C-alpha positions as a printed Julia matrix, in Angstrom:
33×3 Matrix{Float64}:
   0.0     0.0    0.0
   1.34    3.37  -1.0
   1.3     6.0    1.71
   1.02    9.51   0.21
   2.88   12.39   1.75
   1.79   16.01   1.68
  -1.37   18.06   2.31
  -3.6    15.13   1.35
  -2.46   12.88   4.22
  -4.74   14.62   6.73
  -7.99   14.15   4.81
  -6.95   10.73   3.56
  -6.08    9.61   7.08
  -9.56   10.62   8.28
 -11.23    8.66   5.48
  -9.13    5.55   6.15
  -9.79    5.84   9.88
 -13.55    6.02   9.32
 -13.5     3.03   6.97
 -11.32    1.08   9.4
 -13.7     1.7   12.3
 -16.66    0.7   10.12
 -14.89   -2.48   9.07
 -13.99   -3.4   12.65
 -17.51   -2.77  13.94
 -18.98   -4.73  11.02
 -16.71   -7.72  11.52
 -17.3    -7.62  15.29
 -21.07   -7.63  14.75
 -20.8   -10.64  12.43
 -18.57  -12.47  14.9
 -21.19  -12.11  17.64
 -23.93  -13.64  15.5
């Protein structure tokens, strides 16, 4: 995975963080079922 450097890293980091939290919560919900 390529990690960009520069002004975009802030916004990109937020997007990745949101997707990561969604993925973890989704997988956790499926694991409980």
